[in-house]
N, C-alpha and C positions, 0 to 999 in steps of 0.2 A: 463548467467549462470541463472539457472531454476534451484527449492526450490528443496533440495536432502531429503534421508527419515529422516534426521537427522536434516534439520533446520525448525526452527519456520516459518511465518513469522513473526514477528515483531524481528527475528532475520534479515532476506533477508533483513525486511523495512531497520529496524538503516542498515546495511554496505550500501545500497543506497543510503543515510542519509551522510556518513560518503564518499562511494569512487567516487558514483555517484557526486552526487550535495558539496562536497567538505567541509560540517559541519566541524569544531576547534572543536568538539568532537568525541571523542571515545567511539565507541560503546556501548562497553562493560557498558560507564558511561552515556549512552541517559535512558533516567528511558519508560513504555509504556506509559504511563498518561502527561509526558512532552507535553507542547504545540510546537508544529509545531511554528507559528507564536511569539507566547509571551516568548518560554523558551526557542525557539531553533535558533530564531532568522530566522527564513525562509521567504521567499523575495517569489515576486507574483512571475517571475519568474521559482524559484527553485518548487514551486508548482506545476506550468504545469509540465518541466520535470518531479517530483517529477511517475507523474500521467500520462506521458507514458513511463516510468519506471515498473512501476505496472504492465500497460499492455502489454508490449513487456514480462516482466518474469514473470506475475503470468496465463497469454494466457485469461483477459480478456477483457470483451467492458465497458468503462466507457465514461459516456453521459454526455452535458454539466448541464440533470436534477442533475444527480449525484454524480458532483467534485460541492457540498459543502465544507464551512468551519464543517460543521454539523460534514465530513462522512469524508472532511482532517485535523482535532482538535489533533489526535493524532497519535502513530505509532498504539495503540489497536483502535481506527474510524475508521482510515487506509486498516490495518488488518483486522475489521469485515465487510467493508462493501466488500471487494478481495472475503473472503470467503461465504458472503450470493452473490455475481456476481456471485463465480461459480458451490456453489449451485445450482440456477437457471441457468447454461447454461447448463449442465449435465442434468436436472429435463423437459431440451426442448429437450436432445437426448436420455433421452427414453423411446421405445415403445409404446405405448395404442393400446392394445388388442380389438378390434375394436369386 
């Protein structure tokens, strides 16, 4: 599944958490700033799977340097990382006149 025009990154991330990572919290009850570890109880394997799902669904590459607690603290921080990576990837593909 890819993000459609009506979806937000945050909504898609919440769907991933519930449908793919099997969190016992309904997506509509997950706050954008809820801690993935301390509030939602995501374990280390869950973080690895979330990284893989983000790479697959959003078409980004998350390096080991970017796979940090700072970037994977909440839905909002993961969405921010994905947006940044998408922008950087788009900038790399822009032809620069010589």
